[in-house]
KOLPA-218588 format. One record per residue (C-alpha): residue number from 0; y, z, x; residue in one letter. Coordinates in nm, 3 decimals, decimal comma, always signed. Last residue first. Example, Ala and Ser with C-alpha at 12.3 -4.5 7.8 and 13.67 -1.06 7.14 Angstrom:
{node 1; {-0,106; +0,714; +1,367}; "S"} {node 0; {-0,450; +0,780; +1,230}; "A"} 
//
This chain:
{node 84; {-4,008; +0,442; +17,396}; "X"} {node 83; {-4,345; +0,382; +17,562}; "X"} {node 82; {-4,473; +0,736; +17,504}; "X"} {node 81; {-4,459; +0,695; +17,126}; "X"} {node 80; {-4,682; +0,392; +17,155}; "X"} {node 79; {-4,944; +0,590; +17,348}; "X"} {node 78; {-4,956; +0,882; +17,103}; "X"} {node 77; {-5,331; +0,907; +17,050}; "X"} {node 76; {-5,409; +0,784; +17,403}; "X"} {node 75; {-5,171; +1,042; +17,553}; "X"} {node 74; {-5,343; +1,314; +17,349}; "X"} {node 73; {-5,685; +1,211; +17,478}; "X"} {node 72; {-5,557; +1,212; +17,836}; "X"} {node 71; {-5,403; +1,557; +17,796}; "X"} {node 70; {-5,734; +1,693; +17,669}; "X"} {node 69; {-5,927; +1,511; +17,944}; "X"} {node 68; {-5,699; +1,641; +18,215}; "X"} {node 67; {-5,773; +2,004; +18,140}; "X"} {node 66; {-5,499; +2,226; +18,282}; "X"} {node 65; {-5,182; +2,149; +18,090}; "X"} {node 64; {-5,331; +2,031; +17,761}; "X"} {node 63; {-5,593; +2,306; +17,749}; "X"} {node 62; {-5,337; +2,571; +17,843}; "X"} {node 61; {-5,099; +2,456; +17,570}; "X"} {node 60; {-5,385; +2,465; +17,317}; "X"} {node 59; {-5,476; +2,822; +17,417}; "X"} {node 58; {-5,111; +2,927; +17,397}; "X"} {node 57; {-5,073; +2,776; +17,049}; "X"} {node 56; {-5,390; +2,944; +16,921}; "X"} {node 55; {-5,271; +3,278; +17,062}; "X"} {node 54; {-4,933; +3,241; +16,893}; "X"} {node 53; {-5,111; +3,205; +16,559}; "X"} {node 52; {-4,955; +3,017; +16,267}; "X"} {node 51; {-4,973; +2,694; +16,465}; "X"} {node 50; {-4,757; +2,382; +16,480}; "X"} {node 49; {-4,825; +2,077; +16,696}; "X"} {node 48; {-4,557; +1,870; +16,868}; "X"} {node 47; {-4,496; +1,519; +16,994}; "X"} {node 46; {-4,241; +1,303; +17,175}; "X"} {node 45; {-3,935; +1,527; +17,193}; "X"} {node 44; {-3,668; +1,363; +17,402}; "X"} {node 43; {-3,546; +1,497; +17,729}; "X"} {node 42; {-3,225; +1,509; +17,932}; "X"} {node 41; {-3,303; +1,646; +18,182}; "X"} {node 40; {-3,536; +1,585; +18,479}; "X"} {node 39; {-3,392; +1,821; +18,739}; "X"} {node 38; {-3,389; +2,113; +18,493}; "X"} {node 37; {-3,759; +2,082; +18,405}; "X"} {node 36; {-3,939; +2,366; +18,588}; "X"} {node 35; {-3,635; +2,595; +18,594}; "X"} {node 34; {-3,555; +2,573; +18,223}; "X"} {node 33; {-3,180; +2,607; +18,160}; "X"} {node 32; {-3,103; +2,241; +18,232}; "X"} {node 31; {-2,906; +2,191; +17,909}; "X"} {node 30; {-3,171; +1,948; +17,779}; "X"} {node 29; {-3,456; +2,193; +17,838}; "X"} {node 28; {-3,263; +2,473; +17,665}; "X"} {node 27; {-3,186; +2,245; +17,368}; "X"} {node 26; {-3,558; +2,160; +17,341}; "X"} {node 25; {-3,633; +2,533; +17,331}; "X"} {node 24; {-3,373; +2,595; +17,061}; "X"} {node 23; {-3,522; +2,333; +16,828}; "X"} {node 22; {-3,882; +2,443; +16,891}; "X"} {node 21; {-3,837; +2,812; +16,821}; "X"} {node 20; {-4,171; +2,994; +16,861}; "X"} {node 19; {-4,243; +2,821; +17,187}; "X"} {node 18; {-4,503; +2,624; +17,381}; "X"} {node 17; {-4,485; +2,376; +17,666}; "X"} {node 16; {-4,592; +2,033; +17,786}; "X"} {node 15; {-4,369; +1,830; +18,017}; "X"} {node 14; {-4,357; +1,460; +18,098}; "X"} {node 13; {-4,162; +1,286; +18,374}; "X"} {node 12; {-4,138; +0,904; +18,342}; "X"} {node 11; {-3,771; +0,878; +18,436}; "X"} {node 10; {-3,420; +0,947; +18,309}; "X"} {node 9; {-3,504; +1,005; +17,939}; "X"} {node 8; {-3,749; +1,275; +18,042}; "X"} {node 7; {-4,043; +1,311; +17,807}; "X"} {node 6; {-4,134; +1,609; +17,593}; "X"} {node 5; {-4,468; +1,732; +17,459}; "X"} {node 4; {-4,468; +2,040; +17,238}; "X"} {node 3; {-4,695; +2,326; +17,141}; "X"} {node 2; {-4,538; +2,522; +16,859}; "X"} {node 1; {-4,561; +2,866; +16,708}; "X"} {node 0; {-4,467; +2,938; +16,349}; "X"} 
//
């Protein structure tokens, strides 16, 4: 399986969207500060994820969420109560 995930920093209001084929290990890497783009914001909690059989589908979805504000905005509206915690 391939995953697109949405994590939130426990320290502040920083959000990150990524994709991986091993969700549990990837979250551990973020929390240990091993990911350059997120290391200053650790620790994180997983807010949301989507699972895909196809890596290509997951990468396309990640790109849409990262680079098309409306897609990210729609997702934030769908999970707004999860973002508050």
